[in-house]
C-alpha positions, -999 to +999 in steps of 0.1 A: -516+475-058-552+464-053-548+433-031-577+415-049-561+419-083-536+391-088-518+390-122-493+363-133-478+363-167-467+332-186-441+341-213-443+306-228-481+306-233-480+320-268-505+348-257-492+383-257-484+400-224-509+427-231-537+401-237-528+383-205-531+415-185-565+422-200-576+387-194-565+388-157-584+421-151-615+408-168-615+376-147-611+397-116-641+419-125-663+390-136-652+370-105-662+400-083-626+402-068-627+439-078-660+459-079-673+489-097-654+520-084-624+501-073-591+517-083-566+497-103-528+501-097-511+527-118-496+517-151-462+525-137-466+504-105-481+474-124-454+475-150-428+475-123-443+446-105-448+425-136-415+435-151-430+446-184-430+478-204-453+505-191-467+509-226-478+472-224-499+480-193-512+513-208-524+496-240-541+468-219-559+494-197-570+514-228-584+483-245-604+476-213-617+512-214-628+507-250-647+476-240-664+492-210-646+473-182-626+503-170-630+541-170-603+567-165-607+589-135-590+623-136-557+623-117-565+589-102-557+565-130-582+538-138-612+524-119-637+496-126-665+510-146-700+512-132-712+498-165-688+468-165-706+436-177-707+418-144-725+385-143-745+377-111-741+344-094-778+340-089-802+359-112-834+361-091-860+386-102-863+415-078-832+404-058-812+435-051-787+420-027-751+429-036-730+402-050-710+385-023-737+390+003-737+361+028-775+356+025-773+354-013-745+329-012-765+308+012-794+309-012-771+298-040-759+268-019-795+259-012-802+258-049-772+236-056-783+213-028-819+211-042-806+203-076-784+175-063-814+160-044-837+162-075-843+127-089-853+123-125-854+090-143-836+101-175-836+066-189-874+071-193-872+107-206-845+102-232-859+088-265-825+077-279-794+062-264-760+066-280-741+044-255-731+021-284-708+047-298-671+036-296-650+065-309-612+065-311-601+079-277-572+102-271-564+124-241-574+160-245-540+170-231-521+147-256-497+176-263-483+172-227-471+137-235-435+136-249-443+107-274-477+112-289-482+087-317-518+099-321-537+101-354-555+131-369-534+157-350-506+180-363-474+193-349-481+230-343-445+238-355-454+227-390-483+251-395-479+286-410-496+306-382-486+341-396-501+333-431-533+320-416-535+351-394-531+373-424-558+355-443-582+358-413-575+395-413-584+398-449-616+378-443-625+403-417-616+433-438-643+458-450-644+444-485-653+409-473-670+416-440-706+419-453-703+387-473-685+367-446-706+380-416-740+375-432-762+345-430-754+323-460-787+305-457-784+273-478-754+286-497-716+284-493-687+308-498-684+312-535-646+318-534-641+285-515-664+266-538-645+279-569-612+268-555-625+233-547-638+231-583-607+244-600-579+230-578-588+203-552-611+181-573-590+181-606-561+168-585-583+137-579-594+135-615-629+148-607-649+173-627-678+190-609-699+221-611-705+244-581-741+231-579-727+196-572-707+206-542-717+212-506-693+225-478-697+206-446-683+207-410-657+182-419-659+148-437-678+133-408-706+158-411-709+149-448-711+112-440-739+120-415-759+139-440-755+112-466-766+085-442-797+104-432-806+110-469-800+075-482-804+050-454-834+038-435-841+007-414-850-013-445-818-004-464-788-027-464-753-012-461-718-026-466-688-011-448-652-022-445-640-044-416-620-028-400-635+006-407-638+042-395-657+038-361-677+070-364-691+059-398-702+026-383-719+045-354-736+070-378-750+041-398-763+023-367-786+053-361-803+045-394-802+007-398-790-025-383-786-041-417-749-035-418-725-060-433-688-056-427-666-071-455-630-078-447-601-059-463-568-072-476-538-056-492-561-043-519-587-028-497-623-041-496-627-077-506-656-078-531-681-105-523-708-104-550-732-125-530-732-098-503-730-068-527-759-078-549-782-074-519-769-041-506-782-005-512-750+014-505-713+007-500-692+031-478-656+028-487-621+044-484-605+030-515-575+053-519-563+050-483-582+025-463-591+034-428-573+022-407-551-003-426-539+024-451-541-001-481-550+012-516-576-006-538-560-014-572-574-002-605-589-036-616-608-040-583-621-005-585-635-012-620-650-044-607-667-025-579-682+001-603-694-027-625-711-045-596-727-012-585-742-007-620-754-043-623-769-045-589-780-009-586-763+001-554-746+034-545-710+040-534-699+066-509-662+073-512-644+089-483-611+101-498-592+113-467-555+120-466-551+121-504-529+152-501-503+134-479-485+118-509-448+122-504-436+088-518-455+087-551-485+102-567-518+088-553-542+069-575-571+089-589-603+089-569-629+063-575-653+091-583-631+100-613-640+067-630-677+070-622-698+073-654-732+067-639-733+092-610-733+063-585-704+076-565-709+102-538-675+117-530-665+131-495-633+151-489-617+168-459-601+202-459-591+199-422-566+171-424-540+191-443-546+225-425-555+217-389-582+194-374-600+221-355-609+239-387-637+213-392-643+219-429-650+193-456-672+189-486-692+164-506-696+160-543-728+144-557-755+148-584-775+180-580-807+163-566-786+148-537-768+181-530-801+200-530-815+177-503-783+176-484-783+214-484-818+215-470-809+190-443-778+209-434-799+240-431-820+224-404-790+211-384-766+240-385-776+263-414-740+265-428-704+262-417-690+295-403-685+321-430-653+335-415-637+300-415-648+294-451-635+328-464-602+325-444-596+291-459-604+304-494-578+331-490-553+306-476-558+285-507-559+313-533-527+330-520-508+297-523-504+291-485-524+258-487-501+243-514-470+255-494-485+239-463-489+206-482-453+207-494-440+214-459-461+185-444-449+161-471-413+169-464-415+165-427-438+135-428-415+117-451-386+120-426-408+110-397-421+080-415-385+069-423-375+072-387-406+053-374-402+026-401-365+021-391-374+018-354-402-007-361-380-029-383-359-037-352-390-051-333-397-088-343-430-089-324-447-064-346-456-062-383-472-032-400-488-018-431-486+017-444-498+036-475-476+031-505-479+068-514-473+083-479-500+090-454-495+098-417-498+064-399-489+027-396-514+000-389-496-024-365-503-061-360-490-076-328-488-112-315-520-130-309-517-128-271-514-090-272-542-068-258-533-034-273-556-017-248-535-029-219-503-020-239-517+015-244-523+019-206-488+008-197-472+029-225-490+060-213-472+057-180-440+060-200-452+091-218-461+072-250-496+074-266-509+048-291-544+041-304-557+006-297-573-009-328-603-028-314-627+001-320-622-002-357-637-037-358-672-049-351-675-051-313-687-088-313-656-099-332-629-073-324-593-086-323-573-069-296-538-072-311-539-043-335-531-007-329-523+025-349-492+045-348-493+080-363-462+102-369-480+135-378-479+150-343-448+137-327-415+156-333-390+137-354-363+137-327-388+120-303-397+091-325-368+067-318-370+071-280-408+069-281-408+036-300-380+023-278-401+029-247-431+012-264-410-018-275-397-022-239-432-021-226-443-047-252-414-070-244-421-068-207-456-080-214-442-108-236-420-120-208-450-125-186-470-146-212 
């Protein structure tokens, strides 16, 4: 076997053995471990070494021939193609030195050294600073922790991978390819828009025409577009306190006239003295973020009446409405809007998978027209393949099946976490009456949940400190969020036990 070609296979990676072989060969070629003309081991020899079927190796080699990395050589097996797409370490015009040449590598090190010595005062160059942004933090490798009580993530075991794969294949089929692969310009996938109109919105009591809907890269992208269309430094804005941190930071780009009104068991507490002076209210009435409380019907009507009397707009973020496994959720605030004052924001990622990054907004046509133009300047449109795949996923019934599956498993996980928390007297919590995916937890006054999170992480437990949801100048530190969407049911009791032990150890030191 070529001594510079090292292949290791991981049967637990979820990647096919054939794909792993291809990836290893490509990495060896791109990394210059094997060069054009070098011979690869025979399919029989490699199969024997890796303990895989010879056909697996042959198919991997053939795929690499098809993509130009390898070429067959008569009676000699396969060699690295002279046309293999090899990337040079340093692309210097007129430089013909072979890759790996010592002089060239020395030049490369000199360039790195020069770049490190270069001194630019970026504080003077940058015209904006975003150091004020305080997002909810979670480790990128959160899946490696045994007890991840993290929000906004899903247990991979609950997602129908095969159905999604089938829908992606259909989206890539000849019949759809020209539509999906083209530049939509300022438009969206008509199949997805029709489903939102006919299925998603009616569930929330909303009637809308396609012209009133814009697909976005998640709900956050929709909020960004709305803020840039409606808010300037002279505008006054009301948000909830606590509230979604990224919304607060988006609005801070537009204005510092931001008033946070407290929330109670009924969501946003309506203060007419404040509301009469505002231009827009950003709100999560059906499932308040992060407390999970729901605004009752009479308060919703009062808010709509205040909006009409004082001429302000309402932006409704209606996340997690699909996660109703205890009882039916209340209709959206938008469904009661008779004056067109409510702009509605929905997410399609929460109930499929977060990385999908698709959402939408519903608003009067003049607003959608301008939002479409602004979106065009920023990103043109969300990826066509993702839109069409999701449209098939919905149209073929997989989306509804996914929701039912999530509801069933989330109900059990919520029950287990509630049972565990009921035994811990130091903590109290709120949760959505219709379901949801998390608890908002209130600890004793002495608790710093940031410190608790650090100590718990050492025990394999991940929680989300709650201070980022409040205004930084008045942020209480004794709140945190526990989500049960990503943690396996059989890990919940032990995970909370470890968290409670960590909490009580802190209590003994106070």
